[in-house]
VEXVEX-367985 format. One record per residue (C-alpha): residue number from 0; residue in three letters; chain; x, y, z. Coordinates in steps of 0.001 Angstrom, whole numbers, plus 500000, padded with zeros to 6 digits. Each point is the difference from the previous one (the first is absolute). Layout:
N
nr=NUM	rest=ala	kette=A	east=X	north=Y	up=Z
...
***
This chain:
337
nr=0	rest=met	kette=A	east=499783	north=499941	up=500188
nr=1	rest=asn	kette=A	east=501569	north=503011	up=498486
nr=2	rest=gly	kette=A	east=497582	north=502250	up=501655
nr=3	rest=thr	kette=A	east=499475	north=503680	up=498666
nr=4	rest=gln	kette=A	east=501310	north=503030	up=498383
nr=5	rest=glu	kette=A	east=502262	north=501118	up=502822
nr=6	rest=ser	kette=A	east=502176	north=496658	up=499946
nr=7	rest=ser	kette=A	east=500004	north=500411	up=495933
nr=8	rest=ser	kette=A	east=501137	north=503352	up=499832
nr=9	rest=ala	kette=A	east=502913	north=499300	up=502165
nr=10	rest=asn	kette=A	east=500889	north=497083	up=498212
nr=11	rest=lys	kette=A	east=500195	north=501633	up=496890
nr=12	rest=thr	kette=A	east=501855	north=502704	up=501236
nr=13	rest=ala	kette=A	east=502342	north=497303	up=501518
nr=14	rest=asn	kette=A	east=500318	north=498533	up=496509
nr=15	rest=ser	kette=A	east=501149	north=503541	up=498246
nr=16	rest=lys	kette=A	east=502944	north=499759	up=502205
nr=17	rest=met	kette=A	east=500628	north=495988	up=499603
nr=18	rest=gly	kette=A	east=503022	north=498694	up=497658
nr=19	rest=ile	kette=A	east=499267	north=497708	up=496961
nr=20	rest=ser	kette=A	east=502008	north=497479	up=501722
nr=21	rest=ser	kette=A	east=497563	north=500084	up=502771
nr=22	rest=leu	kette=A	east=497529	north=500121	up=498424
nr=23	rest=ile	kette=A	east=500688	north=496580	up=497794
nr=24	rest=met	kette=A	east=501157	north=498179	up=503939
nr=25	rest=trp	kette=A	east=496733	north=501082	up=501056
nr=26	rest=cys	kette=A	east=497830	north=498671	up=497022
nr=27	rest=ser	kette=A	east=502580	north=496818	up=499686
nr=28	rest=ala	kette=A	east=498843	north=499182	up=503040
nr=29	rest=phe	kette=A	east=496679	north=499924	up=499781
nr=30	rest=gly	kette=A	east=499995	north=498840	up=496939
nr=31	rest=ile	kette=A	east=502035	north=496765	up=501691
nr=32	rest=val	kette=A	east=496994	north=499758	up=502915
nr=33	rest=asp	kette=A	east=497552	north=500256	up=497505
nr=34	rest=ile	kette=A	east=500961	north=496988	up=498499
nr=35	rest=leu	kette=A	east=500493	north=497844	up=502683
nr=36	rest=val	kette=A	east=496953	north=501106	up=501016
nr=37	rest=val	kette=A	east=497823	north=498682	up=497086
nr=38	rest=gly	kette=A	east=502308	north=497062	up=499396
nr=39	rest=ala	kette=A	east=499825	north=498751	up=503896
nr=40	rest=asn	kette=A	east=496224	north=500339	up=500056
nr=41	rest=val	kette=A	east=498864	north=498680	up=496640
nr=42	rest=leu	kette=A	east=502301	north=496722	up=500872
nr=43	rest=ala	kette=A	east=497780	north=500079	up=503164
nr=44	rest=leu	kette=A	east=496646	north=500283	up=498126
nr=45	rest=leu	kette=A	east=501161	north=497302	up=497839
nr=46	rest=val	kette=A	east=501285	north=497526	up=502220
nr=47	rest=phe	kette=A	east=496255	north=500505	up=501826
nr=48	rest=asn	kette=A	east=498787	north=499484	up=497061
nr=49	rest=ser	kette=A	east=501301	north=496866	up=499246
nr=50	rest=ser	kette=A	east=499300	north=498419	up=503208
nr=51	rest=arg	kette=A	east=496316	north=499098	up=500976
nr=52	rest=arg	kette=A	east=501412	north=498868	up=503390
nr=53	rest=leu	kette=A	east=501233	north=503783	up=500950
nr=54	rest=leu	kette=A	east=496759	north=501437	up=498270
nr=55	rest=lys	kette=A	east=498211	north=497995	up=502218
nr=56	rest=lys	kette=A	east=501902	north=501645	up=503419
nr=57	rest=arg	kette=A	east=497670	north=502653	up=501084
nr=58	rest=his	kette=A	east=502924	north=502213	up=501429
nr=59	rest=asn	kette=A	east=501540	north=500051	up=496449
nr=60	rest=gln	kette=A	east=496983	north=501896	up=498741
nr=61	rest=phe	kette=A	east=501891	north=503208	up=502193
nr=62	rest=leu	kette=A	east=503290	north=499408	up=498136
nr=63	rest=ile	kette=A	east=498394	north=499455	up=496601
nr=64	rest=val	kette=A	east=498459	north=503386	up=500663
nr=65	rest=leu	kette=A	east=503134	north=501816	up=501182
nr=66	rest=ala	kette=A	east=501732	north=498230	up=496964
nr=67	rest=ile	kette=A	east=497429	north=502038	up=497769
nr=68	rest=ser	kette=A	east=500621	north=503431	up=502045
nr=69	rest=asp	kette=A	east=503676	north=499873	up=499695
nr=70	rest=ile	kette=A	east=499569	north=499078	up=496304
nr=71	rest=met	kette=A	east=498006	north=503055	up=499468
nr=72	rest=val	kette=A	east=502895	north=502230	up=501992
nr=73	rest=gly	kette=A	east=502353	north=498605	up=497512
nr=74	rest=leu	kette=A	east=497841	north=500232	up=496762
nr=75	rest=thr	kette=A	east=498629	north=503574	up=500297
nr=76	rest=val	kette=A	east=501243	north=501636	up=503462
nr=77	rest=ile	kette=A	east=504041	north=499491	up=499403
nr=78	rest=pro	kette=A	east=500185	north=501136	up=496090
nr=79	rest=leu	kette=A	east=497802	north=503218	up=500957
nr=80	rest=tyr	kette=A	east=502127	north=500693	up=503064
nr=81	rest=val	kette=A	east=502900	north=499970	up=497385
nr=82	rest=tyr	kette=A	east=498286	north=501781	up=497141
nr=83	rest=gln	kette=A	east=499151	north=502651	up=502477
nr=84	rest=leu	kette=A	east=503911	north=500497	up=501291
nr=85	rest=ile	kette=A	east=501023	north=500552	up=496104
nr=86	rest=ser	kette=A	east=497058	north=502208	up=499968
nr=87	rest=trp	kette=A	east=501276	north=501887	up=502793
nr=88	rest=trp	kette=A	east=503727	north=500007	up=499469
nr=89	rest=leu	kette=A	east=499243	north=501310	up=496443
nr=90	rest=glu	kette=A	east=498039	north=502800	up=501380
nr=91	rest=ser	kette=A	east=497049	north=499292	up=497705
nr=92	rest=arg	kette=A	east=496622	north=499160	up=500697
nr=93	rest=pro	kette=A	east=498883	north=496276	up=499581
nr=94	rest=leu	kette=A	east=497899	north=499396	up=496552
nr=95	rest=leu	kette=A	east=496690	north=499491	up=502379
nr=96	rest=gly	kette=A	east=500949	north=502273	up=502505
nr=97	rest=asn	kette=A	east=497420	north=499635	up=503473
nr=98	rest=ala	kette=A	east=498316	north=497324	up=498273
nr=99	rest=leu	kette=A	east=503010	north=497806	up=500288
nr=100	rest=arg	kette=A	east=501371	north=500985	up=503325
nr=101	rest=asp	kette=A	east=496132	north=499129	up=501177
nr=102	rest=val	kette=A	east=500296	north=496945	up=497978
nr=103	rest=phe	kette=A	east=503358	north=498938	up=502067
nr=104	rest=asn	kette=A	east=499236	north=501036	up=503443
nr=105	rest=ala	kette=A	east=496290	north=498174	up=499885
nr=106	rest=val	kette=A	east=501583	north=497037	up=498805
nr=107	rest=asp	kette=A	east=502910	north=500201	up=502010
nr=108	rest=ile	kette=A	east=497583	north=500240	up=503298
nr=109	rest=leu	kette=A	east=497646	north=497525	up=498923
nr=110	rest=ser	kette=A	east=502806	north=496994	up=499024
nr=111	rest=gly	kette=A	east=502105	north=501426	up=502955
nr=112	rest=phe	kette=A	east=497170	north=499788	up=502899
nr=113	rest=ala	kette=A	east=498525	north=496530	up=498295
nr=114	rest=ser	kette=A	east=503727	north=498864	up=500782
nr=115	rest=ile	kette=A	east=499966	north=501244	up=503662
nr=116	rest=phe	kette=A	east=496578	north=499166	up=500719
nr=117	rest=thr	kette=A	east=500700	north=496456	up=498872
nr=118	rest=leu	kette=A	east=502957	north=499649	up=501905
nr=119	rest=ala	kette=A	east=498114	north=500778	up=503205
nr=120	rest=ala	kette=A	east=497319	north=497882	up=498825
nr=121	rest=ile	kette=A	east=502256	north=497030	up=499570
nr=122	rest=ala	kette=A	east=501578	north=500925	up=503420
nr=123	rest=ala	kette=A	east=496469	north=500103	up=501520
nr=124	rest=asp	kette=A	east=499730	north=496448	up=498408
nr=125	rest=arg	kette=A	east=503118	north=498308	up=501072
nr=126	rest=val	kette=A	east=499143	north=501450	up=504001
nr=127	rest=tyr	kette=A	east=496436	north=498159	up=499367
nr=128	rest=ala	kette=A	east=501172	north=497065	up=498857
nr=129	rest=ile	kette=A	east=502713	north=499497	up=503109
nr=130	rest=val	kette=A	east=497368	north=501222	up=502793
nr=131	rest=phe	kette=A	east=496749	north=498264	up=498295
nr=132	rest=pro	kette=A	east=501600	north=497251	up=498143
nr=133	rest=phe	kette=A	east=496421	north=497911	up=499860
nr=134	rest=tyr	kette=A	east=497747	north=502878	up=498816
nr=135	rest=his	kette=A	east=502757	north=500985	up=497615
nr=136	rest=lys	kette=A	east=499998	north=496764	up=498433
nr=137	rest=val	kette=A	east=495825	north=500512	up=499390
nr=138	rest=pro	kette=A	east=499580	north=503908	up=499576
nr=139	rest=pro	kette=A	east=496815	north=500801	up=498913
nr=140	rest=arg	kette=A	east=498915	north=500499	up=496587
nr=141	rest=gly	kette=A	east=501063	north=502987	up=497842
nr=142	rest=val	kette=A	east=502471	north=501193	up=502912
nr=143	rest=tyr	kette=A	east=503070	north=500157	up=497852
nr=144	rest=pro	kette=A	east=498325	north=501852	up=496918
nr=145	rest=ser	kette=A	east=498578	north=502440	up=502238
nr=146	rest=met	kette=A	east=503416	north=500300	up=501135
nr=147	rest=ile	kette=A	east=501682	north=500781	up=496530
nr=148	rest=ala	kette=A	east=496901	north=501907	up=499117
nr=149	rest=ser	kette=A	east=500634	north=502447	up=503087
nr=150	rest=val	kette=A	east=503185	north=500412	up=499278
nr=151	rest=trp	kette=A	east=499102	north=501125	up=496572
nr=152	rest=met	kette=A	east=497276	north=502346	up=500821
nr=153	rest=leu	kette=A	east=501784	north=501975	up=502826
nr=154	rest=ser	kette=A	east=502753	north=500274	up=497934
nr=155	rest=gly	kette=A	east=497465	north=501861	up=497121
nr=156	rest=leu	kette=A	east=498751	north=502121	up=503031
nr=157	rest=leu	kette=A	east=503234	north=500945	up=500159
nr=158	rest=val	kette=A	east=500148	north=501024	up=496691
nr=159	rest=val	kette=A	east=496853	north=502191	up=500082
nr=160	rest=tyr	kette=A	east=500915	north=501751	up=502851
nr=161	rest=tyr	kette=A	east=503162	north=500988	up=497721
nr=162	rest=phe	kette=A	east=497756	north=500854	up=497316
nr=163	rest=leu	kette=A	east=497743	north=501917	up=502078
nr=164	rest=ser	kette=A	east=503026	north=501883	up=501747
nr=165	rest=arg	kette=A	east=501031	north=501099	up=496578
nr=166	rest=ile	kette=A	east=496678	north=501615	up=499397
nr=167	rest=asp	kette=A	east=500251	north=501521	up=503233
nr=168	rest=val	kette=A	east=496956	north=498564	up=501189
nr=169	rest=leu	kette=A	east=502277	north=498678	up=503077
nr=170	rest=pro	kette=A	east=503096	north=501727	up=501278
nr=171	rest=ile	kette=A	east=502813	north=498173	up=498809
nr=172	rest=glu	kette=A	east=501221	north=500015	up=503672
nr=173	rest=ala	kette=A	east=497606	north=497255	up=500796
nr=174	rest=phe	kette=A	east=501121	north=498338	up=497606
nr=175	rest=ile	kette=A	east=503138	north=499707	up=500895
nr=176	rest=tyr	kette=A	east=499227	north=499454	up=503569
nr=177	rest=leu	kette=A	east=497393	north=496634	up=498378
nr=178	rest=leu	kette=A	east=502869	north=498431	up=498292
nr=179	rest=leu	kette=A	east=502296	north=500377	up=503265
nr=180	rest=cys	kette=A	east=497232	north=498156	up=501689
nr=181	rest=ser	kette=A	east=499494	north=497239	up=497704
nr=182	rest=ile	kette=A	east=504403	north=499917	up=500087
nr=183	rest=ser	kette=A	east=499714	north=499891	up=503725
nr=184	rest=phe	kette=A	east=496892	north=497413	up=500354
nr=185	rest=ser	kette=A	east=501781	north=497906	up=497585
nr=186	rest=leu	kette=A	east=503194	north=499802	up=501591
nr=187	rest=leu	kette=A	east=498345	north=500069	up=503495
nr=188	rest=val	kette=A	east=498040	north=496303	up=498708
nr=189	rest=ile	kette=A	east=503550	north=497821	up=498655
nr=190	rest=cys	kette=A	east=501867	north=501342	up=503170
nr=191	rest=val	kette=A	east=497220	north=499027	up=502704
nr=192	rest=ser	kette=A	east=498800	north=496784	up=497482
nr=193	rest=tyr	kette=A	east=503571	north=498640	up=500058
nr=194	rest=leu	kette=A	east=500949	north=500926	up=503903
nr=195	rest=leu	kette=A	east=497028	north=497772	up=500500
nr=196	rest=val	kette=A	east=500397	north=497218	up=497757
nr=197	rest=trp	kette=A	east=503758	north=500123	up=501665
nr=198	rest=ala	kette=A	east=498289	north=500302	up=503497
nr=199	rest=arg	kette=A	east=497839	north=497011	up=498785
nr=200	rest=val	kette=A	east=502837	north=497823	up=499428
nr=201	rest=lys	kette=A	east=502485	north=500767	up=502929
nr=202	rest=cys	kette=A	east=496881	north=498988	up=502511
nr=203	rest=phe	kette=A	east=499447	north=497135	up=497984
nr=204	rest=lys	kette=A	east=503530	north=498775	up=500537
nr=205	rest=ile	kette=A	east=500023	north=500943	up=503803
nr=206	rest=ser	kette=A	east=496699	north=498393	up=500727
nr=207	rest=his	kette=A	east=501495	north=496573	up=498488
nr=208	rest=gly	kette=A	east=503015	north=500302	up=501554
nr=209	rest=leu	kette=A	east=502535	north=500126	up=497181
nr=210	rest=lys	kette=A	east=503797	north=501545	up=500363
nr=211	rest=gly	kette=A	east=502033	north=501316	up=497560
nr=212	rest=thr	kette=A	east=498709	north=501872	up=496350
nr=213	rest=pro	kette=A	east=498473	north=497253	up=497697
nr=214	rest=phe	kette=A	east=500989	north=500694	up=496405
nr=215	rest=arg	kette=A	east=496462	north=500869	up=499043
nr=216	rest=glu	kette=A	east=499909	north=502321	up=502496
nr=217	rest=arg	kette=A	east=502655	north=501792	up=499621
nr=218	rest=arg	kette=A	east=499199	north=500298	up=496009
nr=219	rest=leu	kette=A	east=496794	north=501430	up=501008
nr=220	rest=ala	kette=A	east=501550	north=502981	up=502053
nr=221	rest=glu	kette=A	east=502543	north=500513	up=497291
nr=222	rest=leu	kette=A	east=496933	north=500221	up=497535
nr=223	rest=leu	kette=A	east=497885	north=502101	up=502124
nr=224	rest=phe	kette=A	east=502992	north=502625	up=500342
nr=225	rest=leu	kette=A	east=500908	north=500023	up=497023
nr=226	rest=leu	kette=A	east=496298	north=500605	up=498509
nr=227	rest=thr	kette=A	east=500182	north=503133	up=502985
nr=228	rest=val	kette=A	east=503242	north=501201	up=498990
nr=229	rest=ile	kette=A	east=499100	north=500129	up=496029
nr=230	rest=phe	kette=A	east=496794	north=501734	up=500670
nr=231	rest=ile	kette=A	east=501364	north=502498	up=501899
nr=232	rest=cys	kette=A	east=502916	north=500714	up=497850
nr=233	rest=thr	kette=A	east=498300	north=500146	up=496904
nr=234	rest=trp	kette=A	east=497084	north=501829	up=500356
nr=235	rest=leu	kette=A	east=500521	north=502446	up=503207
nr=236	rest=pro	kette=A	east=502803	north=502218	up=498621
nr=237	rest=phe	kette=A	east=498216	north=501096	up=496705
nr=238	rest=his	kette=A	east=496965	north=500947	up=502399
nr=239	rest=val	kette=A	east=502037	north=501571	up=502485
nr=240	rest=val	kette=A	east=501429	north=502444	up=497283
nr=241	rest=asn	kette=A	east=496982	north=500496	up=498222
nr=242	rest=phe	kette=A	east=498514	north=501749	up=503174
nr=243	rest=ile	kette=A	east=502775	north=501859	up=500534
nr=244	rest=phe	kette=A	east=499670	north=501468	up=496240
nr=245	rest=his	kette=A	east=496275	north=500499	up=501034
nr=246	rest=phe	kette=A	east=500330	north=501586	up=503350
nr=247	rest=cys	kette=A	east=503590	north=501337	up=499837
nr=248	rest=lys	kette=A	east=499429	north=503916	up=499208
nr=249	rest=pro	kette=A	east=503598	north=501896	up=498557
nr=250	rest=ser	kette=A	east=499666	north=502772	up=502901
nr=251	rest=asn	kette=A	east=499909	north=497036	up=502411
nr=252	rest=cys	kette=A	east=502049	north=497320	up=499097
nr=253	rest=arg	kette=A	east=502081	north=498963	up=497013
nr=254	rest=pro	kette=A	east=498933	north=496956	up=498051
nr=255	rest=pro	kette=A	east=502074	north=496808	up=499458
nr=256	rest=pro	kette=A	east=502398	north=499814	up=496642
nr=257	rest=val	kette=A	east=498122	north=498623	up=497474
nr=258	rest=ser	kette=A	east=502605	north=496758	up=499798
nr=259	rest=leu	kette=A	east=498521	north=499074	up=503332
nr=260	rest=val	kette=A	east=496453	north=500328	up=498284
nr=261	rest=tyr	kette=A	east=500946	north=497661	up=497104
nr=262	rest=phe	kette=A	east=502017	north=497529	up=502033
nr=263	rest=ser	kette=A	east=496363	north=499474	up=502377
nr=264	rest=lys	kette=A	east=498256	north=499968	up=496819
nr=265	rest=leu	kette=A	east=502458	north=497156	up=498718
nr=266	rest=leu	kette=A	east=499806	north=497922	up=503426
nr=267	rest=his	kette=A	east=495798	north=500520	up=499592
nr=268	rest=tyr	kette=A	east=500008	north=498643	up=497176
nr=269	rest=ser	kette=A	east=502641	north=496703	up=500440
nr=270	rest=asn	kette=A	east=497267	north=498993	up=502579
nr=271	rest=ser	kette=A	east=498373	north=499000	up=496583
nr=272	rest=phe	kette=A	east=502548	north=497364	up=499191
nr=273	rest=leu	kette=A	east=501079	north=498822	up=503639
nr=274	rest=asn	kette=A	east=496215	north=499008	up=500646
nr=275	rest=pro	kette=A	east=500079	north=497393	up=497558
nr=276	rest=ile	kette=A	east=503108	north=498721	up=501026
nr=277	rest=val	kette=A	east=499303	north=499982	up=504088
nr=278	rest=tyr	kette=A	east=496197	north=498923	up=499603
nr=279	rest=cys	kette=A	east=500565	north=497362	up=497065
nr=280	rest=tyr	kette=A	east=503145	north=498858	up=499387
nr=281	rest=arg	kette=A	east=501176	north=499423	up=503599
nr=282	rest=asn	kette=A	east=496542	north=497319	up=499788
nr=283	rest=ser	kette=A	east=501418	north=496231	up=499183
nr=284	rest=glu	kette=A	east=497302	north=499251	up=498118
nr=285	rest=phe	kette=A	east=499975	north=502964	up=497968
nr=286	rest=arg	kette=A	east=503614	north=498853	up=499177
nr=287	rest=arg	kette=A	east=499131	north=497105	up=498709
nr=288	rest=cys	kette=A	east=497538	north=500827	up=497967
nr=289	rest=leu	kette=A	east=502333	north=502787	up=498653
nr=290	rest=lys	kette=A	east=502310	north=497227	up=499172
nr=291	rest=lys	kette=A	east=497461	north=497944	up=498459
nr=292	rest=leu	kette=A	east=498824	north=502765	up=497913
nr=293	rest=val	kette=A	east=503717	north=500596	up=498802
nr=294	rest=arg	kette=A	east=500568	north=496628	up=499463
nr=295	rest=asn	kette=A	east=496642	north=500372	up=497450
nr=296	rest=leu	kette=A	east=500958	north=502360	up=498322
nr=297	rest=ser	kette=A	east=503679	north=499358	up=499171
nr=298	rest=ser	kette=A	east=499012	north=496553	up=498747
nr=299	rest=arg	kette=A	east=497306	north=501581	up=497509
nr=300	rest=ser	kette=A	east=502807	north=502068	up=499052
nr=301	rest=lys	kette=A	east=501937	north=496859	up=498650
nr=302	rest=pro	kette=A	east=499887	north=499350	up=495943
nr=303	rest=val	kette=A	east=497780	north=497899	up=498672
nr=304	rest=ile	kette=A	east=502510	north=497472	up=498610
nr=305	rest=ser	kette=A	east=501760	north=499755	up=503697
nr=306	rest=asp	kette=A	east=496292	north=498875	up=501385
nr=307	rest=lys	kette=A	east=499629	north=497693	up=496993
nr=308	rest=lys	kette=A	east=503910	north=498274	up=501168
nr=309	rest=glu	kette=A	east=498819	north=499817	up=503278
nr=310	rest=his	kette=A	east=496426	north=498289	up=499181
nr=311	rest=tyr	kette=A	east=501835	north=497486	up=497872
nr=312	rest=gly	kette=A	east=502452	north=499172	up=502868
nr=313	rest=met	kette=A	east=497625	north=499163	up=502407
nr=314	rest=lys	kette=A	east=498023	north=498243	up=498032
nr=315	rest=glu	kette=A	east=503031	north=497594	up=498716
nr=316	rest=arg	kette=A	east=500813	north=500063	up=503994
nr=317	rest=arg	kette=A	east=496825	north=498773	up=500796
nr=318	rest=leu	kette=A	east=500225	north=497446	up=497472
nr=319	rest=leu	kette=A	east=503213	north=498567	up=501090
nr=320	rest=leu	kette=A	east=498554	north=499518	up=503691
nr=321	rest=glu	kette=A	east=497204	north=498327	up=498663
nr=322	rest=arg	kette=A	east=502331	north=497613	up=497859
nr=323	rest=gln	kette=A	east=502384	north=499319	up=503255
nr=324	rest=asp	kette=A	east=497153	north=498977	up=501997
nr=325	rest=ala	kette=A	east=498753	north=497429	up=497369
nr=326	rest=phe	kette=A	east=503109	north=498739	up=500086
nr=327	rest=arg	kette=A	east=500169	north=500119	up=503645
nr=328	rest=arg	kette=A	east=496654	north=498205	up=500248
nr=329	rest=ile	kette=A	east=500644	north=497497	up=497098
nr=330	rest=leu	kette=A	east=503748	north=498774	up=502459
nr=331	rest=ile	kette=A	east=497712	north=500028	up=503058
nr=332	rest=lys	kette=A	east=497806	north=497448	up=498032
nr=333	rest=glu	kette=A	east=502621	north=497853	up=498801
nr=334	rest=ser	kette=A	east=501694	north=499761	up=503584
nr=335	rest=arg	kette=A	east=496700	north=498662	up=501405
nr=336	rest=val	kette=A	east=500127	north=497488	up=496987
***
């Protein structure tokens, strides 16, 4: 969420002083992140689509939504952000002007907060599975589709509030405070959920008199710590900088350097390719399906002649085994005589 005219004008002023080497460096960095985001999430969707077993698991629906929102970031938000960077550096008006900026901000808000709310839903689902395992196995009908619909509805409402602030129906400060509350609430849900999961595991260990730190418990602790740290490090810096740009007046305080804005935005977008790595590729069943998909794709890419050779080779081997088996039966029959 780049936000408003104030941050755009600040970026444009700073970009006019930025050298060509800095522009190329930042555009290349965002381009690399964009390729990683699209590649990692498209591959995750292909793996989910190739396995009915993965699709049947309810919690994987959240991971599919997460991958879709991150693909939206890679296909639309990051390219538009790079386009605006170049336009600001050239001190020229973008081809679509305010319309392009509104589209960029709308898709950025929609995909970004869909990702945030999905991460919060995943955390809540995990704590529900640990604290109430029997109820989690047989949830009420329609719970997961309702949660997924709520993720997109809440994100869409933020987009509506953004446009209302653009036409001065709502003050821009109210919209910024709404973003702050949404991020803070999601972060609170994630931290509290994983804290409850860890406390539940520790209580189970104490009540059963277990000593030491089992491997699964240690893996769980590492995963929960990793998820929380990644979310804080990738989402929090840019939003803190964004709020400073909105509420920091030049007469009262000095705004942060524009390089800090770009770096925080790069961290923000990096979350979109870290999500499939942390939530999908660490799963052993997902990795097995990924290996199977790669094997299938590699076998299809082999020439037809080699496939025929393998077919004829297997046929000859089968005939040889049948002959050996028939010869063995004849020897056994003669030995009995």
